[in-house]
C-alpha positions as CSV (number, residue, x, y, z in Angstrom):
1,M,147.5,56.5,35.5
2,S,145.8,54.8,38.5
3,Q,142.0,53.5,38.1
4,S,139.9,55.1,40.8
5,Q,137.9,52.8,42.9
6,P,134.2,53.0,42.5
7,M,132.2,54.8,45.2
8,C,129.0,53.6,47.0
9,S,125.8,54.3,45.2
10,F,123.8,55.2,48.2
11,R,121.4,57.9,47.8
12,F,119.8,59.6,50.9
13,K,116.0,60.1,50.0
14,H,115.9,63.3,51.9
15,D,118.8,64.9,50.2
16,P,119.3,63.0,46.8
17,H,122.4,65.3,46.1
18,L,124.2,63.5,48.8
19,R,127.1,61.3,47.5
20,C,128.6,58.7,49.8
21,P,132.3,59.2,49.8
22,H,133.1,55.5,50.7
23,P,134.3,52.9,48.3
24,V,132.1,49.9,47.2
25,E,132.4,47.0,49.2
26,K,129.8,44.7,47.6
27,N,126.8,45.0,45.3
28,G,127.5,48.7,44.6
29,K,127.5,49.7,48.4
30,C,130.0,50.6,50.8
31,I,130.4,48.6,54.1
32,F,128.2,51.1,55.9
33,H,125.3,51.1,53.6
34,L,125.5,47.4,52.8
35,G,123.7,46.2,55.9
36,E,125.4,42.9,56.0
37,P,127.4,41.7,59.0
38,L,130.9,41.4,57.7
39,E,134.0,40.5,59.6
40,K,135.5,43.8,59.3
41,F,132.6,46.0,59.9
42,Q,133.7,46.9,63.6
43,E,137.2,47.6,62.6
44,E,136.0,49.9,59.5
45,L,133.7,51.7,61.8
46,R,136.3,52.3,64.4
47,S,138.6,53.5,61.8
48,Y,136.2,55.7,60.4
49,L,135.3,57.3,63.9
50,E,138.9,57.7,64.5
51,R,139.2,59.8,61.0
52,L,136.4,61.8,62.0
53,K,138.1,62.9,65.4
54,N,141.1,64.1,63.5
55,D,139.1,65.8,60.7
56,S,138.1,69.4,60.6
57,A,134.5,68.6,59.2
58,E,131.8,70.2,61.0
59,I,129.4,67.3,61.0
60,W,130.1,63.7,61.7
61,D,128.2,62.1,58.9
62,F,126.5,58.4,59.5
63,R,123.5,59.2,57.3
64,G,121.7,56.2,56.0
65,F,124.3,53.8,57.6
66,I,122.9,50.3,58.4
67,F,124.6,49.0,61.7
68,P,124.1,45.1,61.3
69,E,125.8,44.3,64.4
70,P,125.8,45.9,67.9
71,V,127.5,49.3,68.4
72,N,128.9,50.4,71.9
73,W,129.7,54.0,72.1
74,S,129.0,54.1,75.8
75,G,131.1,57.0,77.3
76,E,132.1,58.4,74.0
77,T,132.3,62.1,73.5
78,F,131.0,63.7,70.3
79,P,132.5,67.3,70.1
80,K,130.8,68.1,66.8
81,K,127.4,67.9,65.1
82,I,126.5,64.2,64.5
83,D,124.1,63.1,61.8
84,F,122.5,59.7,61.9
85,R,119.5,60.6,59.8
86,G,118.0,57.6,58.2
87,A,120.5,55.2,60.0
88,V,119.2,51.6,60.8
89,F,120.6,49.9,63.9
90,K,119.6,46.2,63.3
91,A,121.2,45.3,66.7
92,E,121.7,46.9,70.0
93,A,122.9,50.6,70.0
94,K,124.6,51.7,73.2
95,F,125.2,55.3,73.8
96,T,125.1,55.2,77.8
97,E,126.8,58.1,79.0
98,A,127.7,59.5,75.9
99,I,128.1,63.3,75.6
100,F,126.9,65.0,72.6
101,K,128.3,68.5,72.6
102,A,126.5,69.6,69.5
103,D,123.3,68.6,67.6
104,A,122.7,64.9,67.4
105,F,120.4,64.4,64.6
106,F,118.7,60.6,64.8
107,R,115.8,61.8,62.6
108,V,113.9,59.1,60.7
109,S,116.4,56.5,62.2
110,N,115.2,52.9,62.9
111,F,116.2,51.1,66.0
112,K,115.2,47.5,65.7
113,A,116.7,46.3,69.0
114,V,117.7,48.0,72.2
115,A,118.5,51.6,71.9
116,D,120.4,52.6,75.3
117,F,120.8,56.3,75.9
118,E,120.9,56.2,79.7
119,D,122.8,59.0,81.4
120,S,123.6,60.6,78.1
121,I,124.1,64.3,77.8
122,F,122.7,66.1,74.8
123,E,123.2,69.6,73.6
124,A,120.4,69.2,71.3
125,A,118.8,65.8,70.2
126,H,116.4,65.4,67.2
127,F,114.5,62.1,67.0
128,L,111.5,63.2,64.8
129,G,110.2,60.5,62.8
130,S,112.6,57.6,64.5
131,T,111.1,54.3,65.5
132,F,112.0,52.2,68.3
């Protein structure tokens, strides 16, 4: 019998029943909730995005993610609802010319550096409580 890998201990304060499905990277947190710039962060993020593109899930879930490094999703198309509620962008977040074909939730997100949504197209955008 194989031993299962421990899962991230992150709890979203706006939905305490939410359980993070990602494995622990360090200090009880997954790479996405840890908030530390790790060498493999960008690679893991790209891999997660590719899995979402091939998944049947109705919502792409980034709740509470801490992005310690710049993210560049310029020109990206998000075909399903995307949820960044409570996310922290510690570095530049580029969504230039991104297309959000369903609800894009950025409520109570924190953008600590440049947040660029120039020429992006939103079906519906929710930024209530976000800080820039």
